[in-house]
PDB file of N, CA, C and O in Angstrom:
ATOM      1  N   UNK A   1      63.715  64.177 -37.967  1.00  0.00           N
ATOM      2  CA  UNK A   1      63.359  64.330 -36.574  1.00  0.00           C
ATOM      3  C   UNK A   1      64.644  64.294 -35.751  1.00  0.00           C
ATOM      4  O   UNK A   1      65.436  63.359 -35.868  1.00  0.00           O
ATOM      5  N   UNK A   2      64.835  65.256 -34.966  1.00  0.00           N
ATOM      6  CA  UNK A   2      66.102  65.421 -34.270  1.00  0.00           C
ATOM      7  C   UNK A   2      66.239  64.585 -33.001  1.00  0.00           C
ATOM      8  O   UNK A   2      67.309  64.593 -32.392  1.00  0.00           O
ATOM      9  N   UNK A   3      65.215  63.875 -32.582  1.00  0.00           N
ATOM     10  CA  UNK A   3      65.291  63.158 -31.305  1.00  0.00           C
ATOM     11  C   UNK A   3      65.635  61.683 -31.470  1.00  0.00           C
ATOM     12  O   UNK A   3      65.497  60.912 -30.521  1.00  0.00           O
ATOM     13  N   UNK A   4      66.075  61.282 -32.644  1.00  0.00           N
ATOM     14  CA  UNK A   4      66.542  59.924 -32.837  1.00  0.00           C
ATOM     15  C   UNK A   4      65.599  59.015 -33.595  1.00  0.00           C
ATOM     16  O   UNK A   4      65.993  57.913 -33.975  1.00  0.00           O
ATOM     17  N   UNK A   5      64.383  59.432 -33.825  1.00  0.00           N
ATOM     18  CA  UNK A   5      63.458  58.626 -34.610  1.00  0.00           C
ATOM     19  C   UNK A   5      63.707  58.893 -36.082  1.00  0.00           C
ATOM     20  O   UNK A   5      64.015  60.020 -36.472  1.00  0.00           O
ATOM     21  N   UNK A   6      63.574  57.861 -36.896  1.00  0.00           N
ATOM     22  CA  UNK A   6      63.823  58.003 -38.325  1.00  0.00           C
ATOM     23  C   UNK A   6      62.681  57.377 -39.122  1.00  0.00           C
ATOM     24  O   UNK A   6      62.617  56.159 -39.289  1.00  0.00           O
ATOM     25  N   UNK A   7      61.796  58.220 -39.603  1.00  0.00           N
ATOM     26  CA  UNK A   7      60.743  57.732 -40.492  1.00  0.00           C
ATOM     27  C   UNK A   7      61.388  57.410 -41.835  1.00  0.00           C
ATOM     28  O   UNK A   7      62.342  58.073 -42.241  1.00  0.00           O
ATOM     29  N   UNK A   8      60.877  56.408 -42.516  1.00  0.00           N
ATOM     30  CA  UNK A   8      61.448  56.041 -43.814  1.00  0.00           C
ATOM     31  C   UNK A   8      61.269  57.167 -44.827  1.00  0.00           C
ATOM     32  O   UNK A   8      62.227  57.565 -45.489  1.00  0.00           O
ATOM     33  N   UNK A   9      60.041  57.684 -44.951  1.00  0.00           N
ATOM     34  CA  UNK A   9      59.770  58.781 -45.875  1.00  0.00           C
ATOM     35  C   UNK A   9      58.738  59.713 -45.262  1.00  0.00           C
ATOM     36  O   UNK A   9      57.780  59.272 -44.626  1.00  0.00           O
ATOM     37  N   UNK A  10      58.945  60.996 -45.461  1.00  0.00           N
ATOM     38  CA  UNK A  10      57.922  62.000 -45.160  1.00  0.00           C
ATOM     39  C   UNK A  10      57.702  62.749 -46.465  1.00  0.00           C
ATOM     40  O   UNK A  10      58.606  63.410 -46.974  1.00  0.00           O
ATOM     41  N   UNK A  11      56.504  62.639 -46.995  1.00  0.00           N
ATOM     42  CA  UNK A  11      56.187  63.188 -48.311  1.00  0.00           C
ATOM     43  C   UNK A  11      55.461  64.517 -48.158  1.00  0.00           C
ATOM     44  O   UNK A  11      54.381  64.583 -47.570  1.00  0.00           O
ATOM     45  N   UNK A  12      56.066  65.579 -48.697  1.00  0.00           N
ATOM     46  CA  UNK A  12      55.476  66.920 -48.740  1.00  0.00           C
ATOM     47  C   UNK A  12      54.990  67.394 -47.373  1.00  0.00           C
ATOM     48  O   UNK A  12      54.034  68.165 -47.294  1.00  0.00           O
ATOM     49  N   UNK A  13      55.626  66.949 -46.311  1.00  0.00           N
ATOM     50  CA  UNK A  13      55.220  67.277 -44.937  1.00  0.00           C
ATOM     51  C   UNK A  13      53.744  66.982 -44.688  1.00  0.00           C
ATOM     52  O   UNK A  13      53.076  67.697 -43.940  1.00  0.00           O
ATOM     53  N   UNK A  14      53.238  65.915 -45.327  1.00  0.00           N
ATOM     54  CA  UNK A  14      51.835  65.537 -45.173  1.00  0.00           C
ATOM     55  C   UNK A  14      51.644  64.075 -44.811  1.00  0.00           C
ATOM     56  O   UNK A  14      50.728  63.742 -44.058  1.00  0.00           O
ATOM     57  N   UNK A  15      52.489  63.197 -45.331  1.00  0.00           N
ATOM     58  CA  UNK A  15      52.299  61.750 -45.180  1.00  0.00           C
ATOM     59  C   UNK A  15      53.607  61.100 -44.744  1.00  0.00           C
ATOM     60  O   UNK A  15      54.663  61.368 -45.319  1.00  0.00           O
ATOM     61  N   UNK A  16      53.533  60.247 -43.726  1.00  0.00           N
ATOM     62  CA  UNK A  16      54.670  59.431 -43.335  1.00  0.00           C
ATOM     63  C   UNK A  16      54.480  58.052 -43.941  1.00  0.00           C
ATOM     64  O   UNK A  16      53.414  57.451 -43.811  1.00  0.00           O
ATOM     65  N   UNK A  17      55.509  57.555 -44.600  1.00  0.00           N
ATOM     66  CA  UNK A  17      55.471  56.205 -45.157  1.00  0.00           C
ATOM     67  C   UNK A  17      56.527  55.390 -44.428  1.00  0.00           C
ATOM     68  O   UNK A  17      57.715  55.713 -44.459  1.00  0.00           O
ATOM     69  N   UNK A  18      56.078  54.334 -43.775  1.00  0.00           N
ATOM     70  CA  UNK A  18      56.973  53.441 -43.037  1.00  0.00           C
ATOM     71  C   UNK A  18      56.981  52.099 -43.755  1.00  0.00           C
ATOM     72  O   UNK A  18      55.936  51.468 -43.917  1.00  0.00           O
ATOM     73  N   UNK A  19      58.160  51.666 -44.183  1.00  0.00           N
ATOM     74  CA  UNK A  19      58.294  50.441 -44.963  1.00  0.00           C
ATOM     75  C   UNK A  19      58.852  49.318 -44.099  1.00  0.00           C
ATOM     76  O   UNK A  19      59.765  49.521 -43.299  1.00  0.00           O
ATOM     77  N   UNK A  20      58.284  48.132 -44.279  1.00  0.00           N
ATOM     78  CA  UNK A  20      58.742  46.936 -43.573  1.00  0.00           C
ATOM     79  C   UNK A  20      58.837  45.789 -44.567  1.00  0.00           C
ATOM     80  O   UNK A  20      58.218  45.818 -45.631  1.00  0.00           O
ATOM     81  N   UNK A  21      59.613  44.788 -44.209  1.00  0.00           N
ATOM     82  CA  UNK A  21      59.656  43.540 -44.944  1.00  0.00           C
ATOM     83  C   UNK A  21      59.774  42.429 -43.901  1.00  0.00           C
ATOM     84  O   UNK A  21      60.853  41.892 -43.651  1.00  0.00           O
ATOM     85  N   UNK A  22      58.640  42.108 -43.310  1.00  0.00           N
ATOM     86  CA  UNK A  22      58.589  41.151 -42.208  1.00  0.00           C
ATOM     87  C   UNK A  22      57.514  40.099 -42.487  1.00  0.00           C
ATOM     88  O   UNK A  22      56.620  40.303 -43.309  1.00  0.00           O
ATOM     89  N   UNK A  23      57.624  38.979 -41.788  1.00  0.00           N
ATOM     90  CA  UNK A  23      56.640  37.894 -41.951  1.00  0.00           C
ATOM     91  C   UNK A  23      55.224  38.378 -41.692  1.00  0.00           C
ATOM     92  O   UNK A  23      54.300  38.089 -42.452  1.00  0.00           O
ATOM     93  N   UNK A  24      55.074  39.123 -40.599  1.00  0.00           N
ATOM     94  CA  UNK A  24      53.761  39.679 -40.251  1.00  0.00           C
ATOM     95  C   UNK A  24      53.981  40.953 -39.457  1.00  0.00           C
ATOM     96  O   UNK A  24      54.900  41.039 -38.642  1.00  0.00           O
ATOM     97  N   UNK A  25      53.135  41.937 -39.699  1.00  0.00           N
ATOM     98  CA  UNK A  25      53.216  43.168 -38.932  1.00  0.00           C
ATOM     99  C   UNK A  25      52.761  42.889 -37.503  1.00  0.00           C
ATOM    100  O   UNK A  25      51.816  42.132 -37.277  1.00  0.00           O
ATOM    101  N   UNK A  26      53.435  43.500 -36.556  1.00  0.00           N
ATOM    102  CA  UNK A  26      53.047  43.328 -35.155  1.00  0.00           C
ATOM    103  C   UNK A  26      52.610  44.674 -34.590  1.00  0.00           C
ATOM    104  O   UNK A  26      52.721  45.704 -35.255  1.00  0.00           O
ATOM    105  N   UNK A  27      52.120  44.655 -33.378  1.00  0.00           N
ATOM    106  CA  UNK A  27      51.620  45.882 -32.761  1.00  0.00           C
ATOM    107  C   UNK A  27      52.725  46.932 -32.622  1.00  0.00           C
ATOM    108  O   UNK A  27      52.441  48.130 -32.652  1.00  0.00           O
ATOM    109  N   UNK A  28      53.959  46.508 -32.471  1.00  0.00           N
ATOM    110  CA  UNK A  28      55.063  47.475 -32.339  1.00  0.00           C
ATOM    111  C   UNK A  28      55.238  48.295 -33.609  1.00  0.00           C
ATOM    112  O   UNK A  28      55.630  49.460 -33.535  1.00  0.00           O
ATOM    113  N   UNK A  29      54.959  47.721 -34.760  1.00  0.00           N
ATOM    114  CA  UNK A  29      55.073  48.453 -36.023  1.00  0.00           C
ATOM    115  C   UNK A  29      54.016  49.548 -36.100  1.00  0.00           C
ATOM    116  O   UNK A  29      54.304  50.662 -36.539  1.00  0.00           O
ATOM    117  N   UNK A  30      52.801  49.239 -35.677  1.00  0.00           N
ATOM    118  CA  UNK A  30      51.728  50.236 -35.665  1.00  0.00           C
ATOM    119  C   UNK A  30      52.030  51.335 -34.644  1.00  0.00           C
ATOM    120  O   UNK A  30      51.799  52.514 -34.911  1.00  0.00           O
ATOM    121  N   UNK A  31      52.544  50.946 -33.480  1.00  0.00           N
ATOM    122  CA  UNK A  31      52.886  51.924 -32.441  1.00  0.00           C
ATOM    123  C   UNK A  31      54.011  52.835 -32.910  1.00  0.00           C
ATOM    124  O   UNK A  31      54.015  54.027 -32.603  1.00  0.00           O
ATOM    125  N   UNK A  32      54.965  52.282 -33.651  1.00  0.00           N
ATOM    126  CA  UNK A  32      56.057  53.085 -34.185  1.00  0.00           C
ATOM    127  C   UNK A  32      55.520  54.170 -35.106  1.00  0.00           C
ATOM    128  O   UNK A  32      55.911  55.332 -34.990  1.00  0.00           O
ATOM    129  N   UNK A  33      54.634  53.805 -36.011  1.00  0.00           N
ATOM    130  CA  UNK A  33      54.053  54.785 -36.926  1.00  0.00           C
ATOM    131  C   UNK A  33      53.239  55.823 -36.164  1.00  0.00           C
ATOM    132  O   UNK A  33      53.318  57.014 -36.466  1.00  0.00           O
ATOM    133  N   UNK A  34      52.460  55.387 -35.186  1.00  0.00           N
ATOM    134  CA  UNK A  34      51.685  56.337 -34.387  1.00  0.00           C
ATOM    135  C   UNK A  34      52.588  57.308 -33.633  1.00  0.00           C
ATOM    136  O   UNK A  34      52.261  58.488 -33.507  1.00  0.00           O
ATOM    137  N   UNK A  35      53.701  56.828 -33.139  1.00  0.00           N
ATOM    138  CA  UNK A  35      54.668  57.697 -32.456  1.00  0.00           C
ATOM    139  C   UNK A  35      55.205  58.747 -33.416  1.00  0.00           C
ATOM    140  O   UNK A  35      55.294  59.923 -33.064  1.00  0.00           O
ATOM    141  N   UNK A  36      55.565  58.333 -34.626  1.00  0.00           N
ATOM    142  CA  UNK A  36      56.061  59.280 -35.626  1.00  0.00           C
ATOM    143  C   UNK A  36      55.005  60.340 -35.935  1.00  0.00           C
ATOM    144  O   UNK A  36      55.324  61.521 -36.069  1.00  0.00           O
ATOM    145  N   UNK A  37      53.755  59.915 -36.046  1.00  0.00           N
ATOM    146  CA  UNK A  37      52.674  60.859 -36.327  1.00  0.00           C
ATOM    147  C   UNK A  37      52.528  61.866 -35.184  1.00  0.00           C
ATOM    148  O   UNK A  37      52.368  63.061 -35.430  1.00  0.00           O
ATOM    149  N   UNK A  38      52.581  61.399 -33.957  1.00  0.00           N
ATOM    150  CA  UNK A  38      52.455  62.294 -32.799  1.00  0.00           C
ATOM    151  C   UNK A  38      53.619  63.276 -32.733  1.00  0.00           C
ATOM    152  O   UNK A  38      53.418  64.463 -32.474  1.00  0.00           O
ATOM    153  N   UNK A  39      54.831  62.788 -32.965  1.00  0.00           N
ATOM    154  CA  UNK A  39      56.013  63.645 -32.882  1.00  0.00           C
ATOM    155  C   UNK A  39      55.983  64.744 -33.944  1.00  0.00           C
ATOM    156  O   UNK A  39      56.326  65.893 -33.666  1.00  0.00           O
ATOM    157  N   UNK A  40      55.576  64.385 -35.151  1.00  0.00           N
ATOM    158  CA  UNK A  40      55.596  65.341 -36.260  1.00  0.00           C
ATOM    159  C   UNK A  40      54.339  66.201 -36.328  1.00  0.00           C
ATOM    160  O   UNK A  40      54.352  67.270 -36.938  1.00  0.00           O
ATOM    161  N   UNK A  41      53.254  65.742 -35.706  1.00  0.00           N
ATOM    162  CA  UNK A  41      51.993  66.464 -35.810  1.00  0.00           C
ATOM    163  C   UNK A  41      51.247  66.163 -37.099  1.00  0.00           C
ATOM    164  O   UNK A  41      50.219  66.776 -37.388  1.00  0.00           O
ATOM    165  N   UNK A  42      51.770  65.214 -37.875  1.00  0.00           N
ATOM    166  CA  UNK A  42      51.082  64.825 -39.111  1.00  0.00           C
ATOM    167  C   UNK A  42      49.911  63.909 -38.775  1.00  0.00           C
ATOM    168  O   UNK A  42      49.870  63.309 -37.701  1.00  0.00           O
ATOM    169  N   UNK A  43      48.952  63.804 -39.708  1.00  0.00           N
ATOM    170  CA  UNK A  43      47.750  63.036 -39.441  1.00  0.00           C
ATOM    171  C   UNK A  43      47.600  61.794 -40.314  1.00  0.00           C
ATOM    172  O   UNK A  43      46.691  60.993 -40.095  1.00  0.00           O
ATOM    173  N   UNK A  44      48.477  61.626 -41.297  1.00  0.00           N
ATOM    174  CA  UNK A  44      48.336  60.512 -42.226  1.00  0.00           C
ATOM    175  C   UNK A  44      49.636  59.730 -42.320  1.00  0.00           C
ATOM    176  O   UNK A  44      50.709  60.302 -42.514  1.00  0.00           O
ATOM    177  N   UNK A  45      49.525  58.408 -42.178  1.00  0.00           N
ATOM    178  CA  UNK A  45      50.689  57.548 -42.296  1.00  0.00           C
ATOM    179  C   UNK A  45      50.328  56.239 -42.980  1.00  0.00           C
ATOM    180  O   UNK A  45      49.219  55.729 -42.822  1.00  0.00           O
ATOM    181  N   UNK A  46      51.262  55.707 -43.734  1.00  0.00           N
ATOM    182  CA  UNK A  46      51.082  54.416 -44.396  1.00  0.00           C
ATOM    183  C   UNK A  46      52.135  53.450 -43.879  1.00  0.00           C
ATOM    184  O   UNK A  46      53.323  53.770 -43.848  1.00  0.00           O
ATOM    185  N   UNK A  47      51.694  52.277 -43.477  1.00  0.00           N
ATOM    186  CA  UNK A  47      52.584  51.218 -43.037  1.00  0.00           C
ATOM    187  C   UNK A  47      52.504  50.122 -44.097  1.00  0.00           C
ATOM    188  O   UNK A  47      51.467  49.478 -44.254  1.00  0.00           O
ATOM    189  N   UNK A  48      53.594  49.914 -44.815  1.00  0.00           N
ATOM    190  CA  UNK A  48      53.595  48.995 -45.952  1.00  0.00           C
ATOM    191  C   UNK A  48      54.570  47.859 -45.678  1.00  0.00           C
ATOM    192  O   UNK A  48      55.739  48.084 -45.364  1.00  0.00           O
ATOM    193  N   UNK A  49      54.060  46.617 -45.803  1.00  0.00           N
ATOM    194  CA  UNK A  49      54.883  45.431 -45.632  1.00  0.00           C
ATOM    195  C   UNK A  49      55.156  44.825 -47.009  1.00  0.00           C
ATOM    196  O   UNK A  49      54.237  44.364 -47.686  1.00  0.00           O
ATOM    197  N   UNK A  50      56.423  44.829 -47.416  1.00  0.00           N
ATOM    198  CA  UNK A  50      56.786  44.301 -48.730  1.00  0.00           C
ATOM    199  C   UNK A  50      56.963  42.786 -48.740  1.00  0.00           C
ATOM    200  O   UNK A  50      57.311  42.217 -49.775  1.00  0.00           O
ATOM    201  N   UNK A  51      56.736  42.135 -47.632  1.00  0.00           N
ATOM    202  CA  UNK A  51      56.837  40.678 -47.576  1.00  0.00           C
ATOM    203  C   UNK A  51      55.460  40.048 -47.806  1.00  0.00           C
ATOM    204  O   UNK A  51      55.107  39.060 -47.162  1.00  0.00           O
ATOM    205  N   UNK A  52      54.704  40.615 -48.711  1.00  0.00           N
ATOM    206  CA  UNK A  52      53.381  40.127 -49.103  1.00  0.00           C
ATOM    207  C   UNK A  52      53.350  39.965 -50.615  1.00  0.00           C
ATOM    208  O   UNK A  52      54.070  40.661 -51.331  1.00  0.00           O
ATOM    209  N   UNK A  53      52.531  39.064 -51.094  1.00  0.00           N
ATOM    210  CA  UNK A  53      52.404  38.910 -52.549  1.00  0.00           C
ATOM    211  C   UNK A  53      51.748  40.131 -53.168  1.00  0.00           C
ATOM    212  O   UNK A  53      52.130  40.564 -54.255  1.00  0.00           O
ATOM    213  N   UNK A  54      50.755  40.689 -52.475  1.00  0.00           N
ATOM    214  CA  UNK A  54      50.068  41.889 -52.946  1.00  0.00           C
ATOM    215  C   UNK A  54      50.237  42.991 -51.904  1.00  0.00           C
ATOM    216  O   UNK A  54      50.017  42.757 -50.715  1.00  0.00           O
ATOM    217  N   UNK A  55      50.622  44.176 -52.335  1.00  0.00           N
ATOM    218  CA  UNK A  55      50.839  45.291 -51.406  1.00  0.00           C
ATOM    219  C   UNK A  55      49.544  45.627 -50.652  1.00  0.00           C
ATOM    220  O   UNK A  55      49.602  46.027 -49.489  1.00  0.00           O
ATOM    221  N   UNK A  56      48.390  45.472 -51.287  1.00  0.00           N
ATOM    222  CA  UNK A  56      47.128  45.823 -50.628  1.00  0.00           C
ATOM    223  C   UNK A  56      46.851  44.946 -49.411  1.00  0.00           C
ATOM    224  O   UNK A  56      46.034  45.314 -48.567  1.00  0.00           O
ATOM    225  N   UNK A  57      47.512  43.796 -49.302  1.00  0.00           N
ATOM    226  CA  UNK A  57      47.337  42.940 -48.129  1.00  0.00           C
ATOM    227  C   UNK A  57      48.084  43.519 -46.955  1.00  0.00           C
ATOM    228  O   UNK A  57      48.063  42.945 -45.866  1.00  0.00           O
TER     229      UNK A  57
END
């Protein structure tokens, strides 16, 4: 993205994957992913926090 935003991964121009390693996800993390989706026109994004025992949490 040329306007200064940097998504962690964009897979096959279909999915944005945003990776975090924080105590708890906050609303700013969700807003960041939504902004990336709006800018790119993509419809699917995953927000993954690696500071959890299980990724599904």
